[in-house]
C-alpha positions in Angstrom: 86.7 106.7 125.4 83.5 107.3 123.5 84.2 104.4 121.2 84.7 102.1 124.2 81.5 103.3 125.8 83.3 105.1 128.7 81.4 107.8 130.7 82.5 111.2 129.4 80.8 113.2 132.1 83.9 113.4 134.4 86.0 114.7 131.4 83.3 117.2 130.5 83.2 118.5 134.1 87.0 118.9 134.2 86.9 120.9 131.0 84.1 123.0 132.4 86.2 123.7 135.5 89.1 124.8 133.3 86.9 127.2 131.5 85.5 128.5 134.8 89.1 129.4 135.7 89.9 130.9 132.3 87.0 131.6 129.9 89.6 132.3 127.2 91.2 128.8 127.4 90.6 127.9 123.7 92.1 124.4 124.1 89.7 123.5 126.8 86.8 124.9 124.8 87.8 123.0 121.7 88.2 119.7 123.7 84.8 120.4 125.4 83.2 120.9 122.0 84.4 117.5 120.9 83.3 115.8 124.1 79.8 117.4 123.9 79.4 116.2 120.3 80.4 112.7 121.3 77.8 112.9 124.1 75.1 113.6 121.5 74.9 117.4 122.2 75.9 118.5 118.7 74.4 122.0 118.7 75.8 122.9 122.1 79.2 121.4 121.0 79.2 123.7 118.0 78.4 126.7 120.1 81.3 126.0 122.3 83.5 125.4 119.3 82.6 128.9 118.0 83.7 130.3 121.4 87.0 128.5 121.0 87.6 129.8 117.5 87.1 133.4 118.8 90.3 132.9 120.8 92.4 130.7 118.5 92.3 129.1 115.1 95.3 126.8 115.5 95.3 123.7 117.7 98.2 121.3 118.1 97.7 117.6 118.4 100.1 116.0 120.9 103.2 114.6 119.1 105.0 111.5 120.3 108.4 113.0 119.6 110.2 116.1 120.6 111.9 116.1 117.2 109.1 115.5 114.6 110.0 113.9 111.2 107.4 116.1 109.5 105.4 119.1 110.6 102.0 118.9 109.0 99.5 121.7 109.0 96.0 120.5 108.3 93.5 123.0 107.0 90.1 122.2 108.5 86.6 123.5 108.6 84.6 124.7 111.6 81.6 122.3 112.1 80.8 118.9 113.5 82.9 115.8 113.5 81.8 114.8 109.9 83.2 117.9 108.2 86.9 117.0 108.2 89.3 114.1 107.7 90.2 112.8 111.2 93.9 113.0 110.7 94.4 112.7 114.4 93.9 108.9 114.1 96.5 108.6 111.4 99.3 110.3 113.4 98.4 109.0 116.9 101.6 107.9 118.7 103.8 108.9 115.8 106.5 111.5 115.2 104.3 113.5 112.9 103.6 117.0 114.4 100.0 117.9 113.5 98.5 121.4 113.7 94.9 122.0 112.9 94.2 125.4 111.2 90.5 126.4 111.2 89.6 128.7 108.3 86.5 130.1 106.7 85.2 133.2 104.9 84.6 134.6 108.4 87.8 133.1 109.8 90.7 134.7 107.7 94.2 133.4 108.0 95.8 134.4 111.3 98.8 136.8 111.0 101.2 134.1 112.1 101.2 130.4 111.0 103.0 127.7 112.8 106.2 126.5 111.2 105.3 123.5 108.9 106.9 121.4 106.2 103.7 120.9 104.3 100.0 121.6 104.4 97.1 119.2 103.8 93.5 120.1 103.1 91.4 118.0 105.4 88.0 119.5 104.6 85.5 116.9 103.3 83.4 117.4 100.2 79.8 118.4 101.2 77.4 121.0 99.9 78.1 123.1 103.0 81.9 122.9 102.4 81.9 123.6 98.7 82.2 127.4 99.1 84.9 126.8 101.7 86.9 124.6 99.4 86.8 127.3 96.8 87.9 129.8 99.4 90.8 127.6 100.5 91.8 127.2 96.9 92.3 131.0 96.7 94.3 131.0 99.9 96.6 128.3 98.6 97.6 129.9 95.3 100.7 131.4 96.9 101.2 129.0 99.8 104.9 128.8 100.8 105.0 125.0 101.4 103.8 122.0 99.4 100.1 121.3 99.7 98.5 117.8 99.7 94.9 117.1 98.6 94.1 120.1 96.6 90.6 121.6 97.4 89.5 121.6 93.8 90.1 117.9 93.5 88.3 117.2 96.8 85.3 119.2 95.5 84.9 116.7 92.7 84.1 113.9 95.1 80.3 114.4 95.5 78.5 111.2 94.6 77.6 112.4 91.1 81.0 114.1 90.7 83.0 111.0 91.5 80.8 109.1 89.1 81.7 111.6 86.4 85.4 111.3 87.2 85.3 107.5 87.2 83.6 106.5 84.0 83.1 102.7 83.6 86.1 100.9 82.4 87.1 97.2 82.1 87.2 95.7 85.6 85.3 98.5 87.2 81.6 99.3 87.8 80.6 102.9 88.6 76.8 103.1 88.9 75.6 106.3 87.2 74.4 108.7 89.9 72.2 111.7 89.5 71.3 114.5 91.9 67.7 115.4 91.7 65.3 117.6 93.5 62.5 116.6 95.8 60.0 117.9 93.2 61.6 115.7 90.5 61.5 112.6 92.8 57.9 113.3 93.5 57.2 113.3 89.8 58.9 109.9 89.5 56.6 108.7 92.2 53.6 109.9 90.3 55.1 108.4 87.1 55.1 111.9 85.4 58.8 111.3 84.9 60.8 108.1 84.6 64.1 107.1 86.1 65.5 107.1 82.5 65.0 110.9 82.4 67.8 111.2 84.9 69.7 107.9 84.5 69.6 106.9 80.8 69.2 103.1 80.5 68.4 102.6 84.2 65.2 101.2 85.7 63.9 100.2 89.1 65.1 99.2 91.6 67.0 102.3 92.5 68.8 103.5 95.6 68.1 106.9 97.0 69.7 109.0 99.7 69.6 112.6 100.8 72.5 114.8 99.6 75.3 114.9 102.2 73.9 112.0 104.2 76.4 109.5 105.6 76.5 106.1 107.3 73.3 104.9 105.6 71.2 107.8 107.0 68.1 108.1 104.7 69.5 105.4 102.3 66.8 103.2 100.8 66.3 100.7 98.0 63.2 101.6 96.1 61.5 99.0 93.9 58.6 100.9 92.4 57.2 104.5 91.9 54.9 103.7 94.8 57.9 103.0 97.0 59.3 106.4 96.0 56.1 108.0 97.2 56.4 106.2 100.6 60.0 107.1 100.9 59.3 110.8 100.4 56.7 110.6 103.2 59.6 109.8 105.6 62.1 112.4 104.3 62.1 116.2 104.6 65.2 116.9 102.5 65.1 118.9 99.3 67.8 117.1 97.3 68.7 113.5 96.7 71.1 111.2 95.0 69.7 108.3 93.0 71.5 105.5 91.3 70.5 102.1 89.9 70.8 99.2 92.4 73.5 96.7 91.6 73.2 93.3 93.2 76.6 92.4 94.5 75.9 89.5 96.8 78.3 86.6 96.7 77.6 83.0 96.0 76.9 82.4 99.7 74.2 85.1 99.6 76.2 87.6 101.6 77.2 91.1 100.7 80.7 92.3 101.3 81.8 95.9 101.5 85.5 96.9 101.5 87.1 100.1 102.6 90.4 100.8 100.8 92.7 103.7 101.2 94.9 105.0 98.4 97.9 106.5 99.9 100.3 107.9 97.4 98.4 105.9 94.8 99.0 102.6 96.6 96.0 100.6 98.0 95.7 99.6 101.7 92.9 97.6 103.2 91.1 99.1 106.1 88.1 96.9 106.8 85.7 94.4 105.3 82.2 94.0 106.5 79.9 91.1 105.7 76.1 91.2 105.9 73.1 89.4 104.6 71.6 92.9 103.9 72.6 94.9 100.8 73.2 98.0 103.0 76.4 97.1 104.7 77.8 99.1 107.6 80.5 97.7 109.7 79.0 98.5 113.1 75.7 96.9 112.1 77.0 93.9 110.1 77.5 91.6 113.1 81.3 91.6 112.9 81.6 91.9 116.6 79.4 88.9 117.3 80.5 86.6 114.5 83.9 84.8 114.7 83.6 83.4 111.1 83.1 87.0 109.7 86.1 88.2 111.7 88.2 85.3 110.5 87.4 86.2 106.9 88.3 89.8 107.5 91.6 88.7 109.0 92.3 86.6 105.9 91.3 89.5 103.7 94.0 91.7 105.4 96.6 88.9 105.3 96.1 88.2 101.5 95.2 91.7 100.3 98.4 92.5 98.5 98.6 89.2 96.6 94.9 88.7 96.1 92.4 91.6 96.1 94.9 94.3 95.2 96.4 92.2 92.4 93.0 91.2 91.0 91.8 94.8 90.9 95.2 96.3 90.1 94.2 98.0 86.9 90.9 99.4 88.4 92.7 100.7 91.5 95.4 102.3 89.4 92.7 104.0 87.2 90.9 105.4 90.3 94.2 106.7 91.7 95.0 108.4 88.4 91.6 109.9 87.8 91.0 111.1 91.4 94.6 112.3 91.7 94.7 112.8 95.5 97.6 111.9 97.7 95.1 110.4 100.2 91.6 109.2 99.4 89.3 106.4 100.5 87.1 104.1 98.5 84.1 102.1 99.7 83.5 99.3 97.3 82.3 95.7 96.6 82.7 93.1 94.0 80.1 92.1 91.4 79.4 88.4 90.8 81.5 88.5 87.7 84.5 89.8 89.7 84.5 93.5 88.8 85.2 96.3 91.4 81.9 98.0 92.3 82.4 101.6 93.5 80.0 102.9 96.2 81.8 106.1 97.3 85.1 107.9 97.0 85.9 110.3 99.8 89.0 112.1 101.1 87.7 112.0 104.6 86.8 108.3 105.3 87.6 107.5 108.9 90.1 104.8 109.7 91.2 104.0 113.2 92.8 101.5 115.5 90.2 101.6 118.3 88.7 98.2 118.0 89.2 96.0 121.0 92.4 93.9 120.6 90.9 90.8 122.3 88.2 90.6 119.7 90.0 92.0 116.7 93.7 91.0 117.3 94.4 91.3 113.5 93.3 94.9 113.2 96.1 96.7 115.1 98.9 95.4 112.8 96.9 96.3 109.7 96.0 99.8 110.9 99.6 100.5 111.9 100.6 99.4 108.4 98.2 102.0 107.1 99.5 104.7 109.5 103.1 103.9 108.5 102.2 104.3 104.9 100.7 107.7 105.6 103.8 108.7 107.5 106.1 107.5 104.7 104.0 109.3 102.1 104.4 112.6 104.1 108.2 112.0 104.5 108.6 111.3 100.8 106.8 114.5 99.8 108.9 116.4 102.4 112.1 115.0 100.9 111.0 115.8 97.4 110.2 119.4 98.4 113.6 119.8 100.1 115.4 118.4 97.1 113.5 120.8 94.8 114.4 123.8 97.0 118.1 122.7 97.1 118.1 122.5 93.3 116.6 125.9 93.0 119.2 127.3 95.4 122.1 125.9 93.3 120.6 127.2 90.0 120.0 130.6 91.6 116.2 130.5 90.9 115.0 130.3 94.5 
């Protein structure tokens, strides 16, 4: 509803009425928390979420089948909508049963967990979530079911951490990324330190962004030390990521950014955005208004397996091997010489099928292909776990 621009006020009021009748209605409180965040009332939404979590830690997403093919327990973090992988989109209208388990150092495991076939860590990598990922890792040491997306592997996906995992190789460009303090960035602005002190061999221009920022918030291309000084005048954060700027515009002068999911190690296209600006974000790239851009994206989807995925086969395989997560997203581009340029690797990149069908008729089939791949990956892991348990039973080791 929010994506389509619908008025959420009537829904907000209905949820408030439910809570007026029963202040311990955790489901109504959790739904209200989400609605408030979508209405731009983040702090109030998080306060309502905290009330919900006082009464319950497990929330079930409606399943389309009375007999689910897989019962998935997602381990999630309290916090706003950016803190977790939105698995709800991936299982919408499917026969996957999804339960969300909220945990934290002050939210120990409940005494009873719902029956589930496997668990999946859906907490995103952020500075805030790093202690939580470590805590979840301890919880999972003796987990009775298979676990997807191990927390220690998610924790490596900071911008500098992913860069360390994905060292440059043939066919792939991973710009070196350093995390630096505000004080250090100020010294670069004053030319008391150089970019090379943090990024050996690099020079201006650089790109800078606050740590944990998303969707281009605070992202800037800085051409000179003076530009760094001006940038700091607009930012209050204490830590930043910096990397050399890589010009990836095509022969037509346009920049193209691709979102790829690796599901079970196999790549799936999720979107392509085209812009005349180096900072490409789908909602600001004019895809909605430009029929030619949409036609190119449709062709990208149609030819992906035999074109993009084939050209970058070795690079994508290397990423899948090094990151070693059952589900992970990549935002990337292509350099003028045809190499895969990595912008970000994240286990919580949002993919959805909410775009209007009359404008994006090619998106629903592609997104459902992605959702089917996610379902099939879960079923495959479930089958493998069942086979392993059967084998142990027969050998007397279970």
